[in-house]
C-alpha positions in Angstrom: -0.2 -0.1 0.2 1.4 3.1 -1.0 2.6 5.5 2.0 0.5 8.4 0.7 -2.5 6.1 1.1 -1.3 4.8 4.4 -1.6 8.6 5.6 -5.1 8.8 4.3 -6.6 6.4 6.1 -4.5 6.7 9.3 -6.4 10.1 8.8 -9.8 9.0 8.3 -12.0 8.7 11.7 -12.9 5.2 13.1 -16.0 5.3 11.2 -15.0 5.8 7.8 -11.8 3.1 8.6 -14.3 0.6 9.1 -16.7 1.4 6.4 -13.7 1.0 4.0 -12.4 -2.1 5.8 -15.7 -3.4 5.4 -16.2 -2.7 1.6 -12.8 -4.1 1.2 -13.8 -7.1 3.2 -16.9 -8.0 0.8 -15.0 -7.7 -2.1 -12.6 -10.7 -0.8 -15.5 -12.6 0.5 -17.4 -12.4 -3.0 -14.4 -13.6 -4.9 -15.7 -17.3 -3.0 -18.5 -19.5 -4.0 -20.0 -20.5 -0.6 -20.5 -24.0 -1.0 -17.2 -24.3 -3.1 -15.3 -22.7 -0.4 -13.0 -24.9 1.5 -14.5 -25.5 4.9 -13.8 -27.3 8.2 -14.8 -27.5 12.0 -13.1 -25.5 14.5 -12.2 -27.7 17.5 -14.5 -28.0 20.9 -17.6 -27.4 18.6 -17.1 -24.0 17.7 -18.4 -24.2 14.6 -17.4 -24.1 11.2 -14.8 -21.7 9.3 -13.9 -21.5 5.7 -11.2 -20.3 3.6 -13.0 -16.9 3.1 -13.2 -16.3 6.8 -9.2 -16.7 7.0 -9.3 -14.3 3.8 -11.1 -11.9 5.2 -9.6 -11.9 8.6 -6.1 -11.5 6.9 -6.9 -8.9 5.4 -8.8 -6.8 7.9 -5.8 -8.1 10.5 -3.2 -5.8 7.7 -5.7 -2.6 7.2 -6.6 -2.0 10.2 -3.7 -2.1 12.7 -1.6 -0.6 10.7 -4.2 2.4 10.4 -4.3 2.0 14.3 -1.3 0.8 15.3 -2.4 1.8 19.1 -5.4 -0.2 19.0 -5.7 -4.1 20.5 -7.3 -6.7 18.1 -10.0 -9.3 18.8 -11.2 -11.2 16.0 -12.9 -14.4 16.1 -10.6 -15.9 13.7 -6.9 -14.7 15.4 -5.9 -16.4 18.1 -6.6 -14.4 21.1 -3.6 -12.3 23.1 -3.6 -10.6 26.5 -1.9 -7.7 24.8 -5.8 -6.2 23.9 -6.3 -6.1 27.5 -3.5 -3.4 28.1 -5.4 -1.0 25.3 -7.8 1.3 25.8 -9.2 1.1 22.3 -9.7 -2.4 20.8 -10.6 -3.8 17.1 -13.8 -6.4 18.1 -14.3 -8.1 14.4 -16.0 -11.0 13.0 -14.6 -11.5 9.3 -18.0 -13.5 8.6 -20.7 -13.5 11.0 -23.0 -16.4 9.7 -20.1 -18.4 8.2 -22.5 -21.6 8.0 -25.2 -19.6 6.0 -22.2 -18.0 3.8 -21.2 -21.8 3.3 -24.7 -23.0 2.4 -25.0 -20.2 -0.4 -27.5 -18.2 1.6 -26.9 -14.2 1.1 -27.6 -13.5 4.9 -24.0 -13.4 6.2 -22.6 -10.1 7.2 -19.1 -8.5 8.3 -19.0 -6.6 11.9 -16.3 -4.4 12.4 -16.4 -2.3 15.5 -13.8 -0.2 17.7 -14.4 -0.6 21.8 -13.0 2.5 24.1 -13.0 2.1 27.5 -15.4 -1.0 27.3 -17.7 0.7 25.2 -18.4 0.5 21.7 -17.6 3.8 19.8 -17.8 2.9 16.2 -19.4 0.1 14.3 -20.7 -1.2 10.8 -22.5 -4.6 9.6 -22.0 -4.9 6.2 -24.0 -7.3 3.9 -22.4 -7.3 0.7 -24.8 -9.6 -1.2 -27.7 -7.5 0.0 -26.0 -4.2 -0.5 -26.6 -3.2 2.9 -24.0 -1.2 5.4 -25.3 -0.2 8.4 -23.0 1.8 10.5 -22.8 4.3 13.9 -20.7 6.0 15.7 -21.4 7.0 19.2 -23.5 10.1 19.8 -24.1 10.3 16.1 -26.8 8.0 15.4 -26.9 5.0 13.1 -27.9 4.6 9.3 -28.5 2.4 6.8 -26.6 3.0 3.4 -26.1 6.8 4.6 -29.8 6.9 5.6 -31.0 7.4 9.2 -32.4 4.5 11.1 -34.7 3.7 14.0 -35.9 1.4 16.2 -39.5 0.2 15.8 -42.1 2.2 17.6 -43.8 -0.6 19.0 -44.8 -0.8 22.6 -46.5 -4.3 22.7 -44.6 -7.0 22.9 -47.4 -9.2 21.4 -47.1 -7.3 18.4 -43.9 -7.5 17.7 -41.6 -9.6 15.6 -38.7 -11.1 17.5 -35.9 -12.8 16.4 -34.7 -15.7 17.9 -34.2 -19.7 17.9 -36.5 -22.1 18.6 -34.7 -23.0 22.0 -35.1 -20.0 23.6 -38.6 -20.5 23.9 -38.5 -23.3 25.9 -40.5 -23.1 29.4 -37.3 -23.2 31.8 -36.1 -19.8 30.5 -39.5 -17.8 31.4 -41.2 -16.7 34.4 -44.0 -18.7 34.7 -42.8 -21.2 32.6 -44.5 -19.3 29.7 -42.9 -17.2 27.3 -44.9 -14.1 26.0 -47.0 -14.0 23.4 -45.2 -12.5 20.3 -44.4 -13.7 16.5 -40.7 -15.3 16.1 -38.7 -15.4 13.0 -34.7 -15.8 12.9 -31.8 -15.1 10.9 -28.8 -16.9 10.6 -26.2 -14.1 11.0 -26.5 -12.5 15.2 -25.0 -9.2 14.0 -27.9 -9.1 11.5 -30.4 -9.8 13.8 -29.5 -6.9 15.8 -29.1 -4.9 12.5 -32.8 -5.7 11.4 -33.8 -4.5 15.3 -32.0 -1.0 14.8 -33.8 -0.6 11.6 -36.9 -1.3 12.6 -37.9 -4.3 10.4 -37.8 -6.5 13.4 -39.6 -5.5 17.0 -37.0 -7.4 19.2 -34.2 -10.0 19.2 -32.9 -12.4 21.9 -30.6 -15.0 22.5 -29.5 -16.8 26.0 -26.7 -18.6 25.1 -23.3 -16.8 26.2 -22.2 -14.8 23.3 -18.6 -14.0 21.5 -18.1 -10.4 21.5 -17.3 -10.2 18.4 -21.3 -11.6 16.9 -22.6 -8.6 19.0 -19.9 -6.0 19.5 -21.2 -3.7 16.3 -24.8 -4.6 16.7 -24.5 -3.1 20.5 -23.9 0.3 19.0 -26.1 0.3 15.7 -28.8 -0.6 17.6 -28.4 2.0 20.9 -27.7 4.8 18.2 -30.9 3.8 16.7 -33.0 4.5 19.8 -32.9 1.1 21.7 -31.6 -0.8 24.4 -29.2 -3.8 24.1 -28.2 -5.5 27.5 -27.4 -9.3 28.8 -30.2 -11.4 29.4 -30.2 -10.3 32.7 -30.5 -6.9 31.7 -27.1 -5.5 32.4 -25.4 -3.3 30.1 -23.2 -4.9 27.5 -19.3 -4.2 28.1 -16.1 -5.3 25.9 -12.8 -6.6 26.0 -13.5 -8.6 28.8 -10.7 -11.3 29.5 -12.9 -13.8 28.7 -14.4 -12.5 25.3 -18.2 -14.0 26.5 -21.4 -12.2 27.3 -24.3 -13.7 29.2 -26.3 -13.4 26.0 -28.5 -10.4 24.5 -31.6 -8.8 24.6 -32.4 -6.3 22.3 -34.9 -3.7 21.0 -36.6 -0.6 21.6 -37.0 0.3 25.6 -40.6 -0.6 25.9 -39.9 -4.0 24.3 -36.3 -4.7 25.6 -38.3 -4.0 29.3 -41.0 -6.7 28.7 -38.9 -8.9 27.6 -36.5 -8.6 30.6 -39.2 -8.7 33.1 -40.5 -12.2 31.5 -36.8 -13.7 31.4 -36.3 -16.1 34.6 -32.9 -14.8 35.8 -32.6 -18.3 37.4 -33.0 -20.0 34.2 -30.3 -22.2 32.1 -28.3 -19.8 29.6 -28.7 -21.9 26.6 -30.2 -21.9 23.4 -29.1 -20.1 20.2 
């Protein structure tokens, strides 16, 4: 990369840098055919990975730290290092969120890129190149889809909401009174995309009760909050990032009224399983 281009990238805001990186990631990923890409399973049941995931990760791991050498690095496809815990600002990256969907030939997968500063997300993008959807947000500047401002749904009645969640989350043991509240259930394979759909109001809310990797939800956390919603763990606590073990206790997200209803209905003593 020419030195003048390095300087231009270094002068970008974090959000502009992430946007440019996501576009470059999309160009790399689209060179692969999902069903034909080499695929293998990670150890310990951590799910599949493809050669496209690794190619995108290699691009981002070269591009982003070069522009911000003082930032730490946390990515699904890079071996973790305690060095990031010494940094105030950290990139949190999922090269392809929805790898299984990508490998099956679905268009519903995303690049999820975020910057955390002091444990809070301050810049984020979720990019679905095959759907031409670029969700973005910077702290205090609102959220956008393809440059147009977005807001969460105005719904206040959970019974009328479309909630993105996997079926195991509706098991009785997760809910007070052993009964989930009435709502319409839908599902999308990319956790980042689920959060983005709630941010732009096309879905009412989302939840996952399993422990969730930070890279799956970091970008969605900021985009949804900047769109006027609330995101928390399954107990209602604010999400904090760059933890020594980068796992959070599930995610509940939606407009503030629907988020409040879901948290009130969940049994805090229920098992943290599901998808």
